[in-house]
FIKOLZA-1660 file (N, C-alpha, C; in steps of 0.1 Angstrom, whole numbers, plus 5000, padded with zeros to 4 digits):
% residues 208
   i   px   py   pz ch aa at
   1 5158 6911 1665  A  M  N
   1 5150 6923 1659  A  M CA
   1 5158 6930 1650  A  M  C
   2 5170 6935 1658  A  T  N
   2 5181 6941 1650  A  T CA
   2 5183 6938 1634  A  T  C
   3 5186 6925 1635  A  A  N
   3 5191 6918 1623  A  A CA
   3 5179 6920 1612  A  A  C
   4 5167 6920 1619  A  E  N
   4 5155 6919 1607  A  E CA
   4 5152 6934 1604  A  E  C
   5 5157 6943 1613  A  L  N
   5 5157 6957 1607  A  L CA
   5 5165 6961 1597  A  L  C
   6 5178 6958 1599  A  I  N
   6 5188 6959 1589  A  I CA
   6 5188 6951 1578  A  I  C
   7 5181 6940 1579  A  H  N
   7 5176 6934 1565  A  H CA
   7 5167 6943 1556  A  H  C
   8 5157 6948 1564  A  R  N
   8 5145 6955 1558  A  R CA
   8 5152 6968 1554  A  R  C
   9 5161 6975 1560  A  W  N
   9 5166 6988 1556  A  W CA
   9 5174 6984 1543  A  W  C
  10 5183 6975 1544  A  A  N
  10 5190 6970 1531  A  A CA
  10 5180 6967 1518  A  A  C
  11 5169 6960 1519  A  E  N
  11 5160 6957 1510  A  E CA
  11 5153 6970 1505  A  E  C
  12 5149 6979 1515  A  G  N
  12 5142 6992 1511  A  G CA
  12 5152 7002 1503  A  G  C
  13 5165 7002 1508  A  W  N
  13 5176 7009 1501  A  W CA
  13 5179 7006 1489  A  W  C
  14 5178 6992 1484  A  T  N
  14 5181 6988 1472  A  T CA
  14 5168 6993 1460  A  T  C
  15 5156 6994 1468  A  V  N
  15 5145 6999 1459  A  V CA
  15 5146 7013 1458  A  V  C
  16 5149 7022 1467  A  S  N
  16 5151 7036 1466  A  S CA
  16 5163 7039 1456  A  S  C
  17 5174 7032 1456  A  R  N
  17 5186 7034 1449  A  R CA
  17 5183 7027 1434  A  R  C
  18 5174 7018 1433  A  G  N
  18 5174 7014 1420  A  G CA
  18 5181 7003 1413  A  G  C
  19 5188 6997 1425  A  T  N
  19 5197 6986 1423  A  T CA
  19 5189 6973 1422  A  T  C
  20 5198 6963 1419  A  A  N
  20 5192 6948 1420  A  A CA
  20 5191 6946 1433  A  A  C
  21 5180 6936 1436  A  A  N
  21 5175 6932 1448  A  A CA
  21 5190 6926 1456  A  A  C
  22 5189 6929 1469  A  P  N
  22 5200 6921 1477  A  P CA
  22 5202 6906 1474  A  P  C
  23 5213 6902 1474  A  V  N
  23 5215 6886 1472  A  V CA
  23 5222 6883 1485  A  V  C
  24 5216 6870 1488  A  A  N
  24 5218 6864 1503  A  A CA
  24 5232 6857 1501  A  A  C
  25 5240 6860 1511  A  T  N
  25 5255 6852 1512  A  T CA
  25 5255 6848 1524  A  T  C
  26 5265 6840 1527  A  R  N
  26 5269 6833 1540  A  R CA
  26 5271 6843 1551  A  R  C
  27 5275 6857 1547  A  W  N
  27 5277 6867 1557  A  W CA
  27 5266 6875 1559  A  W  C
  28 5255 6877 1551  A  G  N
  28 5244 6885 1551  A  G CA
  28 5239 6886 1537  A  G  C
  29 5240 6900 1531  A  L  N
  29 5234 6905 1520  A  L CA
  29 5244 6912 1511  A  L  C
  30 5246 6911 1499  A  R  N
  30 5253 6917 1488  A  R CA
  30 5245 6925 1480  A  R  C
  31 5251 6940 1478  A  I  N
  31 5242 6946 1470  A  I CA
  31 5251 6952 1460  A  I  C
  32 5249 6949 1446  A  E  N
  32 5258 6954 1436  A  E CA
  32 5252 6969 1434  A  E  C
  33 5259 6978 1438  A  V  N
  33 5256 6993 1437  A  V CA
  33 5259 6999 1423  A  V  C
  34 5273 6996 1419  A  G  N
  34 5277 7001 1407  A  G CA
  34 5279 7016 1405  A  G  C
  35 5279 7024 1419  A  A  N
  35 5280 7037 1417  A  A CA
  35 5294 7042 1416  A  A  C
  36 5297 7056 1413  A  E  N
  36 5309 7061 1412  A  E CA
  36 5320 7059 1424  A  E  C
  37 5312 7061 1436  A  N  N
  37 5317 7062 1448  A  N CA
  37 5316 7049 1457  A  N  C
  38 5310 7037 1451  A  Q  N
  38 5306 7025 1456  A  Q CA
  38 5303 7015 1447  A  Q  C
  39 5313 7005 1446  A  L  N
  39 5310 6995 1436  A  L CA
  39 5300 6983 1442  A  L  C
  40 5303 6981 1456  A  R  N
  40 5291 6972 1461  A  R CA
  40 5293 6973 1474  A  R  C
  41 5283 6968 1482  A  R  N
  41 5281 6967 1498  A  R CA
  41 5276 6954 1502  A  R  C
  42 5285 6952 1514  A  H  N
  42 5278 6939 1520  A  H CA
  42 5273 6943 1534  A  H  C
  43 5260 6939 1535  A  V  N
  43 5254 6941 1548  A  V CA
  43 5253 6929 1556  A  V  C
  44 5261 6930 1568  A  L  N
  44 5260 6918 1576  A  L CA
  44 5250 6918 1587  A  L  C
  45 5243 6908 1585  A  L  N
  45 5233 6905 1595  A  L CA
  45 5238 6899 1609  A  L  C
  46 5247 6891 1610  A  D  N
  46 5250 6887 1622  A  D CA
  46 5266 6889 1621  A  D  C
  47 5272 6901 1625  A  P  N
  47 5285 6902 1625  A  P CA
  47 5293 6896 1635  A  P  C
  48 5302 6887 1630  A  R  N
  48 5311 6880 1640  A  R CA
  48 5326 6880 1635  A  R  C
  49 5334 6880 1642  A  E  N
  49 5348 6883 1640  A  E CA
  49 5352 6873 1630  A  E  C
  50 5352 6859 1632  A  Q  N
  50 5356 6848 1620  A  Q CA
  50 5350 6852 1609  A  Q  C
  51 5337 6855 1609  A  G  N
  51 5329 6856 1595  A  G CA
  51 5334 6869 1591  A  G  C
  52 5336 6881 1596  A  V  N
  52 5340 6894 1589  A  V CA
  52 5354 6889 1582  A  V  C
  53 5364 6882 1591  A  R  N
  53 5377 6882 1585  A  R CA
  53 5376 6871 1572  A  R  C
  54 5367 6861 1571  A  E  N
  54 5366 6854 1558  A  E CA
  54 5361 6863 1550  A  E  C
  55 5350 6873 1553  A  L  N
  55 5344 6879 1540  A  L CA
  55 5356 6890 1535  A  L  C
  56 5362 6896 1544  A  V  N
  56 5372 6908 1539  A  V CA
  56 5385 6899 1532  A  V  C
  57 5387 6888 1535  A  A  N
  57 5397 6880 1528  A  A CA
  57 5395 6876 1514  A  A  C
  58 5382 6878 1511  A  S  N
  58 5375 6875 1497  A  S CA
  58 5374 6887 1491  A  S  C
  59 5376 6898 1494  A  I  N
  59 5374 6911 1488  A  I CA
  59 5388 6919 1482  A  I  C
  60 5388 6920 1468  A  A  N
  60 5399 6925 1462  A  A CA
  60 5397 6938 1455  A  A  C
  61 5384 6941 1452  A  E  N
  61 5379 6953 1444  A  E CA
  61 5377 6963 1455  A  E  C
  62 5386 6976 1450  A  P  N
  62 5383 6989 1457  A  P CA
  62 5369 6994 1457  A  P  C
  63 5363 7003 1467  A  L  N
  63 5350 7010 1465  A  L CA
  63 5341 6999 1471  A  L  C
  64 5346 6989 1479  A  T  N
  64 5336 6978 1484  A  T CA
  64 5335 6983 1497  A  T  C
  65 5322 6982 1502  A  W  N
  65 5317 6987 1515  A  W CA
  65 5313 6975 1524  A  W  C
  66 5315 6977 1537  A  I  N
  66 5308 6967 1547  A  I CA
  66 5300 6977 1556  A  I  C
  67 5286 6973 1559  A  K  N
  67 5277 6979 1566  A  K CA
  67 5272 6970 1578  A  K  C
  68 5272 6973 1588  A  T  N
  68 5265 6963 1600  A  T CA
  68 5262 6972 1612  A  T  C
  69 5253 6964 1618  A  H  N
  69 5248 6970 1630  A  H CA
  69 5258 6969 1644  A  H  C
  70 5270 6974 1644  A  V  N
  70 5279 6973 1655  A  V CA
  70 5286 6987 1657  A  V  C
  71 5293 6989 1667  A  E  N
  71 5303 7001 1667  A  E CA
  71 5312 7000 1657  A  E  C
  72 5317 7013 1655  A  P  N
  72 5328 7010 1645  A  P CA
  72 5341 7004 1651  A  P  C
  73 5341 7008 1664  A  A  N
  73 5353 7004 1672  A  A CA
  73 5353 6991 1674  A  A  C
  74 5343 6984 1674  A  E  N
  74 5343 6967 1675  A  E CA
  74 5346 6961 1662  A  E  C
  75 5343 6967 1648  A  L  N
  75 5344 6960 1636  A  L CA
  75 5356 6966 1632  A  L  C
  76 5362 6976 1633  A  G  N
  76 5374 6980 1629  A  G CA
  76 5387 6972 1632  A  G  C
  77 5387 6966 1644  A  P  N
  77 5398 6957 1645  A  P CA
  77 5400 6943 1638  A  P  C
  78 5389 6941 1633  A  W  N
  78 5388 6929 1626  A  W CA
  78 5393 6930 1609  A  W  C
  79 5395 6940 1605  A  L  N
  79 5397 6945 1592  A  L CA
  79 5412 6948 1590  A  L  C
  80 5419 6942 1580  A  P  N
  80 5432 6945 1577  A  P CA
  80 5434 6958 1572  A  P  C
  81 5446 6961 1568  A  A  N
  81 5449 6974 1561  A  A CA
  81 5442 6973 1549  A  A  C
  82 5439 6987 1543  A  G  N
  82 5433 6990 1532  A  G CA
  82 5420 6994 1533  A  G  C
  83 5413 6993 1545  A  W  N
  83 5399 6996 1550  A  W CA
  83 5399 7010 1555  A  W  C
  84 5391 7016 1553  A  A  N
  84 5388 7031 1560  A  A CA
  84 5375 7032 1565  A  A  C
  85 5375 7038 1578  A  E  N
  85 5360 7039 1584  A  E CA
  85 5354 7053 1578  A  E  C
  86 5342 7050 1574  A  G  N
  86 5329 7059 1569  A  G CA
  86 5326 7067 1580  A  G  C
  87 5315 7076 1577  A  D  N
  87 5311 7083 1586  A  D CA
  87 5300 7078 1596  A  D  C
  88 5299 7078 1610  A  P  N
  88 5292 7071 1618  A  P CA
  88 5275 7072 1614  A  P  C
  89 5268 7061 1619  A  G  N
  89 5254 7063 1614  A  G CA
  89 5248 7053 1625  A  G  C
  90 5235 7055 1624  A  W  N
  90 5226 7048 1634  A  W CA
  90 5213 7041 1626  A  W  C
  91 5210 7030 1629  A  L  N
  91 5199 7023 1623  A  L CA
  91 5187 7027 1633  A  L  C
  92 5176 7033 1626  A  M  N
  92 5165 7038 1635  A  M CA
  92 5151 7034 1628  A  M  C
  93 5141 7031 1636  A  A  N
  93 5131 7027 1631  A  A CA
  93 5118 7034 1637  A  A  C
  94 5105 7032 1630  A  I  N
  94 5094 7040 1637  A  I CA
  94 5081 7032 1631  A  I  C
  95 5072 7030 1640  A  D  N
  95 5058 7026 1634  A  D CA
  95 5051 7036 1627  A  D  C
  96 5047 7035 1617  A  V  N
  96 5041 7043 1605  A  V CA
  96 5028 7047 1611  A  V  C
  97 5025 7061 1611  A  A  N
  97 5014 7066 1614  A  A CA
  97 5011 7078 1606  A  A  C
  98 5001 7082 1604  A  P  N
  98 4998 7096 1595  A  P CA
  98 5004 7107 1603  A  P  C
  99 5006 7116 1595  A  A  N
  99 5012 7130 1601  A  A CA
  99 5005 7143 1595  A  A  C
 100 5005 7153 1602  A  E  N
 100 4999 7168 1596  A  E CA
 100 5012 7173 1588  A  E  C
 101 5008 7177 1578  A  V  N
 101 5019 7182 1569  A  V CA
 101 5014 7199 1567  A  V  C
 102 5024 7207 1573  A  T  N
 102 5022 7222 1571  A  T CA
 102 5036 7226 1564  A  T  C
 103 5032 7232 1553  A  V  N
 103 5043 7237 1544  A  V CA
 103 5044 7252 1544  A  V  C
 104 5054 7256 1547  A  P  N
 104 5058 7271 1551  A  P CA
 104 5055 7280 1539  A  P  C
 105 5050 7292 1542  A  D  N
 105 5047 7303 1533  A  D CA
 105 5060 7303 1522  A  D  C
 106 5055 7304 1510  A  K  N
 106 5067 7305 1499  A  K CA
 106 5072 7293 1495  A  K  C
 107 5068 7282 1497  A  Y  N
 107 5072 7269 1494  A  Y CA
 107 5060 7259 1489  A  Y  C
 108 5061 7252 1482  A  R  N
 108 5052 7240 1480  A  R CA
 108 5056 7226 1478  A  R  C
 109 5048 7216 1480  A  L  N
 109 5053 7203 1482  A  L CA
 109 5048 7195 1471  A  L  C
 110 5059 7187 1465  A  T  N
 110 5053 7178 1454  A  T CA
 110 5056 7165 1458  A  T  C
 111 5049 7155 1451  A  S  N
 111 5051 7140 1455  A  S CA
 111 5049 7133 1443  A  S  C
 112 5057 7123 1439  A  E  N
 112 5054 7114 1428  A  E CA
 112 5059 7101 1432  A  E  C
 113 5053 7090 1427  A  S  N
 113 5057 7076 1428  A  S CA
 113 5063 7070 1415  A  S  C
 114 5074 7062 1415  A  K  N
 114 5076 7054 1404  A  K CA
 114 5085 7043 1407  A  K  C
 115 5082 7030 1404  A  D  N
 115 5091 7019 1407  A  D CA
 115 5090 7015 1420  A  D  C
 116 5082 7017 1427  A  G  N
 116 5081 7015 1443  A  G CA
 116 5087 7026 1450  A  G  C
 117 5090 7037 1444  A  V  N
 117 5100 7048 1453  A  V CA
 117 5088 7060 1451  A  V  C
 118 5087 7066 1464  A  T  N
 118 5079 7077 1466  A  T CA
 118 5090 7091 1467  A  T  C
 119 5089 7099 1458  A  Y  N
 119 5097 7112 1459  A  Y CA
 119 5091 7123 1464  A  Y  C
 120 5094 7128 1473  A  V  N
 120 5090 7140 1480  A  V CA
 120 5099 7155 1477  A  V  C
 121 5096 7165 1473  A  R  N
 121 5103 7175 1471  A  R CA
 121 5095 7189 1475  A  R  C
 122 5103 7197 1482  A  I  N
 122 5096 7211 1485  A  I CA
 122 5105 7220 1477  A  I  C
 123 5097 7229 1469  A  L  N
 123 5101 7237 1458  A  L CA
 123 5098 7252 1464  A  L  C
 124 5108 7261 1459  A  T  N
 124 5104 7276 1463  A  T CA
 124 5092 7279 1453  A  T  C
 125 5089 7292 1456  A  S  N
 125 5079 7299 1444  A  S CA
 125 5085 7301 1432  A  S  C
 126 5099 7301 1432  A  D  N
 126 5104 7302 1417  A  D CA
 126 5108 7286 1410  A  D  C
 127 5103 7274 1420  A  G  N
 127 5106 7263 1413  A  G CA
 127 5118 7258 1417  A  G  C
 128 5129 7264 1425  A  D  N
 128 5140 7259 1429  A  D CA
 128 5139 7247 1441  A  D  C
 129 5149 7239 1439  A  L  N
 129 5147 7228 1450  A  L CA
 129 5151 7232 1463  A  L  C
 130 5144 7232 1475  A  A  N
 130 5148 7235 1489  A  A CA
 130 5150 7223 1495  A  A  C
 131 5141 7213 1496  A  A  N
 131 5144 7201 1503  A  A CA
 131 5139 7189 1496  A  A  C
 132 5143 7176 1500  A  R  N
 132 5139 7165 1494  A  R CA
 132 5142 7151 1503  A  R  C
 133 5134 7141 1497  A  G  N
 133 5137 7128 1506  A  G CA
 133 5129 7117 1497  A  G  C
 134 5131 7106 1499  A  Q  N
 134 5124 7094 1491  A  Q CA
 134 5121 7084 1501  A  Q  C
 135 5112 7075 1495  A  Y  N
 135 5108 7062 1504  A  Y CA
 135 5108 7050 1495  A  Y  C
 136 5115 7041 1496  A  G  N
 136 5118 7029 1491  A  G CA
 136 5107 7018 1496  A  G  C
 137 5095 7012 1489  A  Y  N
 137 5088 7005 1497  A  Y CA
 137 5089 6991 1494  A  Y  C
 138 5089 6982 1504  A  V  N
 138 5089 6968 1502  A  V CA
 138 5077 6959 1510  A  V  C
 139 5068 6953 1505  A  G  N
 139 5059 6948 1514  A  G CA
 139 5051 6958 1525  A  G  C
 140 5052 6954 1536  A  D  N
 140 5045 6962 1546  A  D CA
 140 5057 6973 1554  A  D  C
 141 5068 6973 1546  A  Y  N
 141 5079 6984 1553  A  Y CA
 141 5085 6989 1541  A  Y  C
 142 5093 6998 1546  A  G  N
 142 5100 7008 1535  A  G CA
 142 5110 7016 1543  A  G  C
 143 5121 7020 1534  A  T  N
 143 5132 7025 1540  A  T CA
 143 5132 7041 1536  A  T  C
 144 5133 7050 1542  A  V  N
 144 5136 7065 1542  A  V CA
 144 5151 7069 1538  A  V  C
 145 5151 7076 1527  A  D  N
 145 5163 7079 1521  A  D CA
 145 5165 7091 1515  A  D  C
 146 5178 7096 1513  A  K  N
 146 5183 7106 1506  A  K CA
 146 5175 7120 1511  A  K  C
 147 5174 7119 1527  A  I  N
 147 5167 7133 1532  A  I CA
 147 5178 7146 1532  A  I  C
 148 5173 7157 1524  A  S  N
 148 5184 7166 1523  A  S CA
 148 5178 7181 1523  A  S  C
 149 5182 7191 1530  A  T  N
 149 5179 7205 1527  A  T CA
 149 5189 7214 1521  A  T  C
 150 5188 7221 1512  A  E  N
 150 5196 7229 1507  A  E CA
 150 5202 7241 1515  A  E  C
 151 5213 7242 1516  A  P  N
 151 5220 7250 1527  A  P CA
 151 5213 7265 1528  A  P  C
 152 5208 7271 1518  A  A  N
 152 5202 7284 1518  A  A CA
 152 5186 7282 1523  A  A  C
 153 5182 7271 1526  A  H  N
 153 5168 7268 1531  A  H CA
 153 5169 7262 1546  A  H  C
 154 5179 7260 1551  A  R  N
 154 5181 7252 1565  A  R CA
 154 5174 7261 1574  A  R  C
 155 5170 7253 1585  A  R  N
 155 5165 7261 1597  A  R CA
 155 5151 7266 1597  A  R  C
 156 5146 7260 1588  A  R  N
 156 5130 7263 1584  A  R CA
 156 5120 7254 1586  A  R  C
 157 5124 7242 1592  A  G  N
 157 5116 7232 1594  A  G CA
 157 5113 7225 1581  A  G  C
 158 5119 7225 1572  A  L  N
 158 5116 7216 1558  A  L CA
 158 5119 7204 1560  A  L  C
 159 5129 7200 1566  A  G  N
 159 5134 7187 1568  A  G CA
 159 5119 7179 1576  A  G  C
 160 5115 7183 1587  A  S  N
 160 5104 7177 1591  A  S CA
 160 5091 7178 1583  A  S  C
 161 5088 7189 1573  A  V  N
 161 5078 7186 1564  A  V CA
 161 5081 7174 1555  A  V  C
 162 5093 7174 1550  A  V  N
 162 5096 7162 1541  A  V CA
 162 5094 7149 1548  A  V  C
 163 5098 7146 1561  A  M  N
 163 5096 7134 1568  A  M CA
 163 5082 7130 1568  A  M  C
 164 5074 7143 1574  A  D  N
 164 5058 7141 1574  A  D CA
 164 5050 7136 1562  A  D  C
 165 5056 7143 1552  A  A  N
 165 5050 7138 1540  A  A CA
 165 5053 7124 1536  A  A  C
 166 5066 7119 1539  A  L  N
 166 5069 7105 1535  A  L CA
 166 5063 7095 1545  A  L  C
 167 5060 7099 1557  A  A  N
 167 5050 7091 1565  A  A CA
 167 5037 7089 1562  A  A  C
 168 5032 7100 1557  A  N  N
 168 5017 7099 1550  A  N CA
 168 5020 7090 1537  A  N  C
 169 5029 7091 1529  A  A  N
 169 5030 7084 1518  A  A CA
 169 5033 7067 1521  A  A  C
 170 5039 7065 1532  A  A  N
 170 5042 7052 1538  A  A CA
 170 5028 7046 1543  A  A  C
 171 5021 7055 1552  A  Y  N
 171 5007 7052 1556  A  Y CA
 171 4998 7048 1545  A  Y  C
 172 4998 7057 1534  A  G  N
 172 4989 7053 1522  A  G CA
 172 4992 7039 1517  A  G  C
 173 5005 7037 1516  A  L  N
 173 5009 7024 1510  A  L CA
 173 5006 7010 1518  A  L  C
 174 5001 7014 1529  A  G  N
 174 5001 7002 1539  A  G CA
 174 5013 6995 1546  A  G  C
 175 5023 7005 1549  A  A  N
 175 5034 6999 1554  A  A CA
 175 5032 7002 1570  A  A  C
 176 5037 6992 1577  A  S  N
 176 5036 6992 1590  A  S CA
 176 5048 6999 1598  A  S  C
 177 5062 6996 1594  A  T  N
 177 5072 7000 1598  A  T CA
 177 5082 7006 1588  A  T  C
 178 5087 7019 1591  A  S  N
 178 5097 7025 1582  A  S CA
 178 5112 7024 1590  A  S  C
 179 5122 7022 1582  A  V  N
 179 5135 7023 1588  A  V CA
 179 5145 7033 1579  A  V  C
 180 5156 7036 1585  A  L  N
 180 5165 7045 1578  A  L CA
 180 5177 7043 1585  A  L  C
 181 5188 7048 1579  A  G  N
 181 5203 7049 1585  A  G CA
 181 5205 7065 1584  A  G  C
 182 5206 7067 1598  A  A  N
 182 5207 7083 1601  A  A CA
 182 5222 7087 1603  A  A  C
 183 5223 7097 1598  A  T  N
 183 5237 7106 1599  A  T CA
 183 5238 7114 1613  A  T  C
 184 5251 7117 1615  A  V  N
 184 5252 7126 1627  A  V CA
 184 5241 7139 1625  A  V  C
 185 5241 7143 1614  A  E  N
 185 5232 7157 1613  A  E CA
 185 5218 7152 1613  A  E  C
 186 5213 7141 1607  A  G  N
 186 5199 7136 1608  A  G CA
 186 5193 7131 1620  A  G  C
 187 5201 7127 1629  A  R  N
 187 5198 7118 1640  A  R CA
 187 5186 7126 1650  A  R  C
 188 5192 7138 1652  A  A  N
 188 5185 7146 1662  A  A CA
 188 5168 7150 1656  A  A  C
 189 5170 7154 1641  A  L  N
 189 5156 7156 1633  A  L CA
 189 5148 7142 1637  A  L  C
 190 5152 7132 1633  A  Y  N
 190 5145 7120 1633  A  Y CA
 190 5140 7116 1648  A  Y  C
 191 5149 7117 1657  A  E  N
 191 5142 7116 1672  A  E CA
 191 5133 7126 1675  A  E  C
 192 5133 7137 1671  A  S  N
 192 5124 7147 1674  A  S CA
 192 5111 7144 1670  A  S  C
 193 5110 7136 1657  A  L  N
 193 5097 7130 1650  A  L CA
 193 5093 7115 1656  A  L  C
 194 5100 7111 1666  A  G  N
 194 5095 7099 1671  A  G CA
 194 5102 7087 1668  A  G  C
 195 5111 7086 1658  A  W  N
 195 5119 7077 1656  A  W CA
 195 5128 7072 1668  A  W  C
 196 5131 7060 1666  A  K  N
 196 5141 7055 1679  A  K CA
 196 5154 7047 1671  A  K  C
 197 5165 7050 1682  A  V  N
 197 5178 7042 1675  A  V CA
 197 5176 7029 1681  A  V  C
 198 5180 7019 1671  A  H  N
 198 5179 7005 1674  A  H CA
 198 5194 6999 1676  A  H  C
 199 5203 7006 1668  A  A  N
 199 5217 6999 1669  A  A CA
 199 5225 7010 1662  A  A  C
 200 5239 7011 1664  A  P  N
 200 5249 7019 1657  A  P CA
 200 5250 7013 1640  A  P  C
 201 5254 7020 1630  A  L  N
 201 5257 7014 1618  A  L CA
 201 5272 7017 1615  A  L  C
 202 5279 7006 1617  A  A  N
 202 5294 7008 1612  A  A CA
 202 5295 7007 1598  A  A  C
 203 5304 7016 1591  A  G  N
 203 5306 7016 1577  A  G CA
 203 5320 7015 1574  A  G  C
 204 5327 7006 1565  A  F  N
 204 5340 7007 1562  A  F CA
 204 5341 7004 1547  A  F  C
 205 5350 7012 1541  A  I  N
 205 5352 7008 1527  A  I CA
 205 5365 7005 1524  A  I  C
 206 5367 6997 1513  A  F  N
 206 5381 6991 1509  A  F CA
 206 5386 6999 1501  A  F  C
 207 5398 7005 1501  A  N  N
 207 5403 7013 1492  A  N CA
 207 5414 7007 1485  A  N  C
 208 5418 6994 1491  A  G  N
 208 5430 6987 1481  A  G CA
 208 5443 6989 1488  A  G  C
% end
């Protein structure tokens, strides 16, 4: 089940980020990201020591990431010098259901969809961005991504509003399951909305 969820998370992530679809490899999935801080990422579906050591031996380009559903303390010892641990995370999922969206006074909610991605934004009465998030849809599931609230607008429930709006978008699209990779800051919010942790997400970057 966890391998299936991380596969879905990776596929939805590529839709959300506008990259090419994941390519199957002997270790899992390879995603050509091409971002300034991330050249590519390998998402491992069945992380085992021998396979991880074989994969990292083939990697020579800096800014290559490995992501997989184990504790960082388990993955770290399998990596040679040149790899650095990223921020901790968790693989989370929820059964899609409609939600009631209540936008606080002096804010307004916008939503638009393009190329399989639904973008939700909360704007101030002056049109400034207060909070945002997006949803990459694939088949009957999708990935919640890029949830953020501007510092001046935090602790006003805007993150919950964004998540509820994305839940409604997912429901309208016909998705049955949503997945995400949670940060330390985001996990508590998602759990309060009914999301469940299925596994840790270890991330390591090769710096050369």
